[in-house]
A tleap script that builds the chain and sets N, CA, C and O, in Angstrom:
source leaprc.protein.ff14SB
mol = sequence {
  NMET ASP ALA ILE PHE GLY GLY ILE ASP ALA
  CYS SER GLU ALA ILE VAL LEU VAL SER PRO
  ASP SER ILE ALA SER GLN TRP VAL LEU GLY
  GLU ILE GLY ALA VAL LEU GLY GLN HIE LYS
  ARG LEU ARG PRO ILE LEU ASN HIE THR LYS
  PRO ASP ASP ILE VAL LEU LEU LYS ASN VAL
  ALA ALA ILE SER LEU ASN ASP PHE LYS GLN
  PHE LEU ILE GLN LEU LYS LYS ARG ILE GLN
  GLN HIE TYR TYR CASN
}
set mol.1.N position { 75.033 173.404 -83.673 }
set mol.1.CA position { 74.509 173.174 -82.398 }
set mol.1.C position { 72.987 173.999 -81.984 }
set mol.1.O position { 71.978 173.483 -81.503 }
set mol.2.N position { 73.211 175.381 -82.337 }
set mol.2.CA position { 72.099 176.167 -82.114 }
set mol.2.C position { 70.874 175.646 -83.170 }
set mol.2.O position { 69.695 175.765 -82.837 }
set mol.3.N position { 71.185 175.177 -84.207 }
set mol.3.CA position { 70.070 174.837 -85.093 }
set mol.3.C position { 69.279 173.431 -84.496 }
set mol.3.O position { 68.075 173.185 -84.577 }
set mol.4.N position { 70.309 172.627 -83.895 }
set mol.4.CA position { 69.569 171.372 -83.433 }
set mol.4.C position { 68.753 171.645 -82.090 }
set mol.4.O position { 67.647 171.147 -81.881 }
set mol.5.N position { 69.310 172.352 -81.349 }
set mol.5.CA position { 68.362 172.643 -80.035 }
set mol.5.C position { 67.282 173.728 -80.428 }
set mol.5.O position { 66.192 173.722 -79.856 }
set mol.6.N position { 67.547 174.550 -81.288 }
set mol.6.CA position { 66.254 175.182 -81.871 }
set mol.6.C position { 65.078 174.355 -82.544 }
set mol.6.O position { 63.886 174.618 -82.383 }
set mol.7.N position { 65.576 173.320 -83.319 }
set mol.7.CA position { 64.660 172.363 -83.615 }
set mol.7.C position { 63.763 171.713 -82.356 }
set mol.7.O position { 62.537 171.754 -82.256 }
set mol.8.N position { 64.619 171.164 -81.516 }
set mol.8.CA position { 64.154 170.676 -80.331 }
set mol.8.C position { 63.181 171.421 -79.545 }
set mol.8.O position { 62.181 170.889 -79.063 }
set mol.9.N position { 63.491 172.731 -79.408 }
set mol.9.CA position { 62.452 173.748 -78.735 }
set mol.9.C position { 61.291 173.998 -79.473 }
set mol.9.O position { 60.196 174.144 -78.930 }
set mol.10.N position { 61.464 174.055 -80.639 }
set mol.10.CA position { 60.237 174.092 -81.814 }
set mol.10.C position { 59.337 172.889 -81.749 }
set mol.10.O position { 58.121 172.999 -81.910 }
set mol.11.N position { 59.971 171.665 -81.498 }
set mol.11.CA position { 58.983 170.489 -81.847 }
set mol.11.C position { 58.109 170.121 -80.832 }
set mol.11.O position { 58.331 170.578 -79.711 }
set mol.12.N position { 57.097 169.336 -81.015 }
set mol.12.CA position { 56.402 168.745 -79.861 }
set mol.12.C position { 56.606 167.424 -79.707 }
set mol.12.O position { 56.185 166.861 -78.697 }
set mol.13.N position { 57.322 166.702 -80.747 }
set mol.13.CA position { 57.804 165.302 -80.610 }
set mol.13.C position { 58.867 164.986 -81.555 }
set mol.13.O position { 58.907 165.279 -82.749 }
set mol.14.N position { 59.779 164.306 -80.815 }
set mol.14.CA position { 61.183 164.067 -81.314 }
set mol.14.C position { 61.164 162.728 -81.767 }
set mol.14.O position { 60.717 161.824 -81.062 }
set mol.15.N position { 61.733 162.500 -83.173 }
set mol.15.CA position { 62.043 160.842 -83.331 }
set mol.15.C position { 63.503 160.800 -83.687 }
set mol.15.O position { 64.095 161.615 -84.395 }
set mol.16.N position { 64.018 159.703 -83.079 }
set mol.16.CA position { 65.478 159.569 -82.960 }
set mol.16.C position { 65.807 158.159 -83.427 }
set mol.16.O position { 65.267 157.139 -82.998 }
set mol.17.N position { 66.783 158.224 -84.381 }
set mol.17.CA position { 67.247 156.726 -84.918 }
set mol.17.C position { 68.348 156.390 -84.181 }
set mol.17.O position { 69.424 156.985 -84.236 }
set mol.18.N position { 68.038 155.221 -83.324 }
set mol.18.CA position { 69.156 154.657 -82.605 }
set mol.18.C position { 69.772 153.558 -83.105 }
set mol.18.O position { 69.124 152.511 -83.109 }
set mol.19.N position { 70.819 153.560 -83.506 }
set mol.19.CA position { 71.643 152.700 -84.144 }
set mol.19.C position { 72.984 152.253 -83.569 }
set mol.19.O position { 73.283 152.957 -82.605 }
set mol.20.N position { 73.807 151.400 -83.819 }
set mol.20.CA position { 74.991 151.188 -83.064 }
set mol.20.C position { 75.924 152.340 -83.009 }
set mol.20.O position { 76.592 152.649 -82.022 }
set mol.21.N position { 75.911 152.986 -84.225 }
set mol.21.CA position { 76.804 154.260 -84.154 }
set mol.21.C position { 76.152 155.328 -83.325 }
set mol.21.O position { 76.898 155.934 -82.556 }
set mol.22.N position { 74.800 155.680 -83.357 }
set mol.22.CA position { 74.287 156.526 -82.498 }
set mol.22.C position { 74.434 156.399 -81.077 }
set mol.22.O position { 74.328 157.399 -80.366 }
set mol.23.N position { 74.691 155.150 -80.544 }
set mol.23.CA position { 74.583 154.915 -79.204 }
set mol.23.C position { 75.951 155.491 -78.759 }
set mol.23.O position { 75.967 156.025 -77.650 }
set mol.24.N position { 77.259 155.450 -79.572 }
set mol.24.CA position { 78.381 155.791 -79.102 }
set mol.24.C position { 78.589 157.472 -79.254 }
set mol.24.O position { 79.601 158.053 -78.860 }
set mol.25.N position { 77.485 158.107 -79.875 }
set mol.25.CA position { 77.657 159.504 -80.216 }
set mol.25.C position { 77.049 160.259 -78.815 }
set mol.25.O position { 75.975 159.993 -78.276 }
set mol.26.N position { 77.941 161.170 -78.427 }
set mol.26.CA position { 77.611 162.063 -77.186 }
set mol.26.C position { 76.508 162.960 -77.932 }
set mol.26.O position { 75.515 163.141 -77.228 }
set mol.27.N position { 76.462 163.507 -79.085 }
set mol.27.CA position { 75.546 164.494 -79.850 }
set mol.27.C position { 74.037 163.676 -79.588 }
set mol.27.O position { 73.098 164.325 -79.129 }
set mol.28.N position { 73.894 162.386 -79.872 }
set mol.28.CA position { 72.587 161.908 -79.886 }
set mol.28.C position { 72.336 161.909 -78.511 }
set mol.28.O position { 71.233 162.344 -78.180 }
set mol.29.N position { 73.152 161.496 -77.560 }
set mol.29.CA position { 72.771 161.422 -75.984 }
set mol.29.C position { 72.200 162.778 -75.612 }
set mol.29.O position { 71.138 162.819 -74.991 }
set mol.30.N position { 72.896 163.986 -75.982 }
set mol.30.CA position { 72.495 165.186 -75.687 }
set mol.30.C position { 71.225 165.591 -76.207 }
set mol.30.O position { 70.441 166.266 -75.539 }
set mol.31.N position { 70.956 165.145 -77.551 }
set mol.31.CA position { 69.732 165.458 -78.057 }
set mol.31.C position { 68.565 164.745 -77.357 }
set mol.31.O position { 67.542 165.373 -77.086 }
set mol.32.N position { 68.694 163.527 -77.079 }
set mol.32.CA position { 67.731 162.604 -76.390 }
set mol.32.C position { 67.491 163.371 -74.862 }
set mol.32.O position { 66.357 163.526 -74.409 }
set mol.33.N position { 68.646 163.795 -74.189 }
set mol.33.CA position { 68.288 164.389 -72.873 }
set mol.33.C position { 67.707 165.874 -72.934 }
set mol.33.O position { 67.055 166.367 -72.013 }
set mol.34.N position { 68.013 166.518 -74.105 }
set mol.34.CA position { 67.240 167.779 -74.212 }
set mol.34.C position { 65.940 167.505 -74.507 }
set mol.34.O position { 65.142 168.191 -73.868 }
set mol.35.N position { 65.414 166.627 -75.362 }
set mol.35.CA position { 63.979 166.378 -75.479 }
set mol.35.C position { 63.258 165.851 -74.163 }
set mol.35.O position { 62.164 166.263 -73.777 }
set mol.36.N position { 64.062 164.833 -73.498 }
set mol.36.CA position { 63.455 164.580 -72.293 }
set mol.36.C position { 63.544 165.528 -71.285 }
set mol.36.O position { 62.739 165.414 -70.362 }
set mol.37.N position { 64.291 166.380 -71.257 }
set mol.37.CA position { 64.429 167.584 -70.168 }
set mol.37.C position { 63.259 168.446 -70.543 }
set mol.37.O position { 62.611 168.877 -69.589 }
set mol.38.N position { 62.901 168.749 -71.634 }
set mol.38.CA position { 61.795 169.683 -72.117 }
set mol.38.C position { 60.419 168.932 -71.836 }
set mol.38.O position { 59.372 169.497 -72.151 }
set mol.39.N position { 60.403 167.789 -71.305 }
set mol.39.CA position { 59.200 166.847 -71.372 }
set mol.39.C position { 58.385 166.898 -72.652 }
set mol.39.O position { 57.177 167.127 -72.605 }
set mol.40.N position { 58.978 166.705 -73.709 }
set mol.40.CA position { 58.437 166.437 -75.037 }
set mol.40.C position { 58.328 164.898 -75.379 }
set mol.40.O position { 59.025 164.019 -74.872 }
set mol.41.N position { 57.480 164.747 -76.187 }
set mol.41.CA position { 57.282 163.102 -76.616 }
set mol.41.C position { 58.700 162.722 -77.421 }
set mol.41.O position { 59.310 163.420 -78.232 }
set mol.42.N position { 58.950 161.669 -77.033 }
set mol.42.CA position { 60.249 160.972 -77.807 }
set mol.42.C position { 59.927 159.719 -78.290 }
set mol.42.O position { 59.413 158.909 -77.518 }
set mol.43.N position { 60.150 159.422 -79.468 }
set mol.43.CA position { 59.887 158.228 -80.248 }
set mol.43.C position { 61.219 157.696 -80.976 }
set mol.43.O position { 61.588 158.043 -82.098 }
set mol.44.N position { 61.877 156.776 -80.113 }
set mol.44.CA position { 63.027 156.059 -80.766 }
set mol.44.C position { 62.614 155.212 -81.716 }
set mol.44.O position { 61.558 154.590 -81.599 }
set mol.45.N position { 63.437 155.100 -82.795 }
set mol.45.CA position { 63.399 154.037 -83.958 }
set mol.45.C position { 64.682 153.161 -83.758 }
set mol.45.O position { 65.793 153.670 -83.906 }
set mol.46.N position { 64.543 151.967 -83.453 }
set mol.46.CA position { 65.599 151.244 -83.328 }
set mol.46.C position { 65.939 150.458 -84.410 }
set mol.46.O position { 65.100 149.759 -84.978 }
set mol.47.N position { 67.290 150.521 -84.801 }
set mol.47.CA position { 67.847 149.897 -85.916 }
set mol.47.C position { 68.987 149.018 -85.392 }
set mol.47.O position { 70.047 149.547 -85.057 }
set mol.48.N position { 68.792 147.594 -85.303 }
set mol.48.CA position { 69.790 146.832 -84.788 }
set mol.48.C position { 70.373 147.181 -83.335 }
set mol.48.O position { 71.527 146.926 -82.991 }
set mol.49.N position { 69.458 147.767 -82.576 }
set mol.49.CA position { 69.582 147.981 -81.340 }
set mol.49.C position { 68.474 147.462 -80.385 }
set mol.49.O position { 67.512 146.850 -80.848 }
set mol.50.N position { 68.597 147.695 -79.092 }
set mol.50.CA position { 67.714 147.507 -78.051 }
set mol.50.C position { 67.290 148.710 -77.210 }
set mol.50.O position { 68.231 149.466 -76.968 }
set mol.51.N position { 66.086 149.087 -76.692 }
set mol.51.CA position { 66.064 150.278 -75.955 }
set mol.51.C position { 66.897 150.375 -74.809 }
set mol.51.O position { 67.218 151.494 -74.408 }
set mol.52.N position { 67.311 149.293 -74.195 }
set mol.52.CA position { 68.072 149.192 -72.985 }
set mol.52.C position { 69.693 149.502 -73.490 }
set mol.52.O position { 70.647 149.381 -72.721 }
set mol.53.N position { 69.803 149.875 -74.763 }
set mol.53.CA position { 71.290 150.144 -75.069 }
set mol.53.C position { 71.753 151.482 -74.759 }
set mol.53.O position { 72.927 151.836 -74.640 }
set mol.54.N position { 70.542 152.300 -74.619 }
set mol.54.CA position { 70.711 153.637 -74.084 }
set mol.54.C position { 69.993 153.931 -72.864 }
set mol.54.O position { 68.769 154.052 -72.921 }
set mol.55.N position { 70.615 154.060 -71.755 }
set mol.55.CA position { 70.061 154.209 -70.419 }
set mol.55.C position { 68.741 155.024 -70.497 }
set mol.55.O position { 67.672 154.686 -69.990 }
set mol.56.N position { 68.999 156.208 -71.249 }
set mol.56.CA position { 67.904 157.342 -71.086 }
set mol.56.C position { 66.593 156.788 -71.936 }
set mol.56.O position { 65.564 157.464 -71.935 }
set mol.57.N position { 66.658 155.601 -72.624 }
set mol.57.CA position { 65.618 155.207 -73.175 }
set mol.57.C position { 64.782 153.963 -72.630 }
set mol.57.O position { 63.788 153.435 -73.129 }
set mol.58.N position { 65.509 153.631 -71.401 }
set mol.58.CA position { 65.069 152.475 -70.682 }
set mol.58.C position { 63.437 152.384 -70.501 }
set mol.58.O position { 62.852 151.301 -70.519 }
set mol.59.N position { 62.812 153.563 -70.334 }
set mol.59.CA position { 61.222 153.584 -70.193 }
set mol.59.C position { 60.482 154.304 -70.997 }
set mol.59.O position { 59.418 154.818 -70.654 }
set mol.60.N position { 61.014 154.398 -72.179 }
set mol.60.CA position { 60.302 155.041 -73.486 }
set mol.60.C position { 60.066 154.071 -74.442 }
set mol.60.O position { 60.923 153.261 -74.796 }
set mol.61.N position { 58.757 154.128 -74.944 }
set mol.61.CA position { 58.263 153.169 -75.981 }
set mol.61.C position { 58.896 153.349 -77.352 }
set mol.61.O position { 58.771 154.404 -77.973 }
set mol.62.N position { 59.544 152.358 -77.793 }
set mol.62.CA position { 60.306 152.431 -79.119 }
set mol.62.C position { 59.746 151.646 -80.006 }
set mol.62.O position { 58.921 150.800 -79.661 }
set mol.63.N position { 60.137 151.830 -81.339 }
set mol.63.CA position { 59.597 151.341 -82.496 }
set mol.63.C position { 60.811 150.488 -83.293 }
set mol.63.O position { 61.774 151.109 -83.742 }
set mol.64.N position { 60.719 149.178 -83.427 }
set mol.64.CA position { 61.696 148.527 -84.033 }
set mol.64.C position { 61.770 148.670 -85.710 }
set mol.64.O position { 60.779 148.305 -86.343 }
set mol.65.N position { 62.751 149.114 -86.317 }
set mol.65.CA position { 62.871 149.287 -87.623 }
set mol.65.C position { 62.989 147.935 -88.292 }
set mol.65.O position { 62.775 147.775 -89.493 }
set mol.66.N position { 63.349 146.948 -87.439 }
set mol.66.CA position { 63.548 145.551 -87.977 }
set mol.66.C position { 62.259 145.094 -88.530 }
set mol.66.O position { 62.150 144.410 -89.548 }
set mol.67.N position { 61.225 145.546 -87.741 }
set mol.67.CA position { 59.828 144.990 -88.099 }
set mol.67.C position { 59.132 146.146 -88.798 }
set mol.67.O position { 58.284 146.881 -88.292 }
set mol.68.N position { 59.648 146.203 -90.118 }
set mol.68.CA position { 59.317 147.499 -90.944 }
set mol.68.C position { 57.745 147.572 -91.163 }
set mol.68.O position { 57.149 148.645 -91.075 }
set mol.69.N position { 57.127 146.415 -91.443 }
set mol.69.CA position { 55.600 146.479 -91.547 }
set mol.69.C position { 54.989 147.126 -90.338 }
set mol.69.O position { 54.147 148.004 -90.528 }
set mol.70.N position { 55.295 146.816 -89.217 }
set mol.70.CA position { 54.724 147.298 -87.882 }
set mol.70.C position { 55.006 148.863 -87.742 }
set mol.70.O position { 54.193 149.658 -87.269 }
set mol.71.N position { 56.346 149.211 -88.249 }
set mol.71.CA position { 56.843 150.453 -88.003 }
set mol.71.C position { 55.940 151.283 -88.859 }
set mol.71.O position { 55.434 152.236 -88.267 }
set mol.72.N position { 55.603 151.126 -90.206 }
set mol.72.CA position { 54.727 151.748 -91.261 }
set mol.72.C position { 53.355 151.899 -90.610 }
set mol.72.O position { 52.755 152.960 -90.778 }
set mol.73.N position { 52.793 150.895 -89.857 }
set mol.73.CA position { 51.472 150.895 -89.369 }
set mol.73.C position { 51.277 151.841 -88.264 }
set mol.73.O position { 50.284 152.563 -88.179 }
set mol.74.N position { 52.343 151.822 -87.330 }
set mol.74.CA position { 52.445 152.785 -86.256 }
set mol.74.C position { 52.787 154.220 -86.728 }
set mol.74.O position { 52.261 155.201 -86.203 }
set mol.75.N position { 53.617 154.302 -87.659 }
set mol.75.CA position { 53.706 155.734 -88.254 }
set mol.75.C position { 52.602 156.420 -88.762 }
set mol.75.O position { 52.449 157.618 -88.523 }
set mol.76.N position { 51.630 155.621 -89.605 }
set mol.76.CA position { 50.585 156.238 -90.217 }
set mol.76.C position { 49.645 156.334 -89.024 }
set mol.76.O position { 48.872 157.291 -89.056 }
set mol.77.N position { 49.581 155.621 -88.112 }
set mol.77.CA position { 48.516 156.021 -86.857 }
set mol.77.C position { 48.923 157.333 -86.249 }
set mol.77.O position { 48.086 158.165 -85.898 }
set mol.78.N position { 50.361 157.529 -86.116 }
set mol.78.CA position { 50.839 158.880 -85.446 }
set mol.78.C position { 50.435 160.060 -86.431 }
set mol.78.O position { 49.968 161.108 -85.987 }
set mol.79.N position { 50.628 159.851 -87.733 }
set mol.79.CA position { 50.488 160.816 -88.694 }
set mol.79.C position { 48.875 161.281 -88.617 }
set mol.79.O position { 48.486 162.449 -88.624 }
set mol.80.N position { 48.139 160.232 -88.551 }
set mol.80.CA position { 46.775 160.644 -88.514 }
set mol.80.C position { 46.393 161.227 -87.433 }
set mol.80.O position { 45.621 162.179 -87.549 }
set mol.81.N position { 46.805 160.836 -86.199 }
set mol.81.CA position { 46.525 161.523 -84.901 }
set mol.81.C position { 46.958 163.009 -84.865 }
set mol.81.O position { 46.330 163.915 -84.316 }
set mol.82.N position { 48.096 163.116 -85.517 }
set mol.82.CA position { 48.703 164.446 -85.537 }
set mol.82.C position { 47.594 165.479 -86.410 }
set mol.82.O position { 47.203 166.550 -85.946 }
set mol.83.N position { 47.246 165.028 -87.530 }
set mol.83.CA position { 46.554 165.714 -88.551 }
set mol.83.C position { 45.058 165.753 -88.401 }
set mol.83.O position { 44.438 166.750 -88.772 }
set mol.84.N position { 44.376 164.587 -87.809 }
set mol.84.CA position { 43.091 164.615 -87.788 }
set mol.84.C position { 42.459 164.626 -86.564 }
set mol.84.O position { 41.312 164.199 -86.438 }
set mol.85.N position { 43.287 165.204 -85.391 }
set mol.85.CA position { 42.804 165.229 -83.960 }
set mol.85.C position { 42.674 166.831 -83.666 }
set mol.85.O position { 42.295 167.227 -82.564 }
savepdb mol mol.pdb
quit
């Protein structure tokens, strides 16, 4: 638990895979809450779920893994912004 929250403290952006199993996990909800509580950027990756499946993600822009080509395009943009800005 210390390592997880230490990683959240150290990051500037968190990527969370949201799947049917993670929706039921209190750990995932705690991690999402910790990221949002620290006002850090959160990027949910949806795998067979919708953003509304987790109330905390209702107003957070998410990427659907089901549209993998679009996911890769957005991921490339994010990496370029991080390293070239």
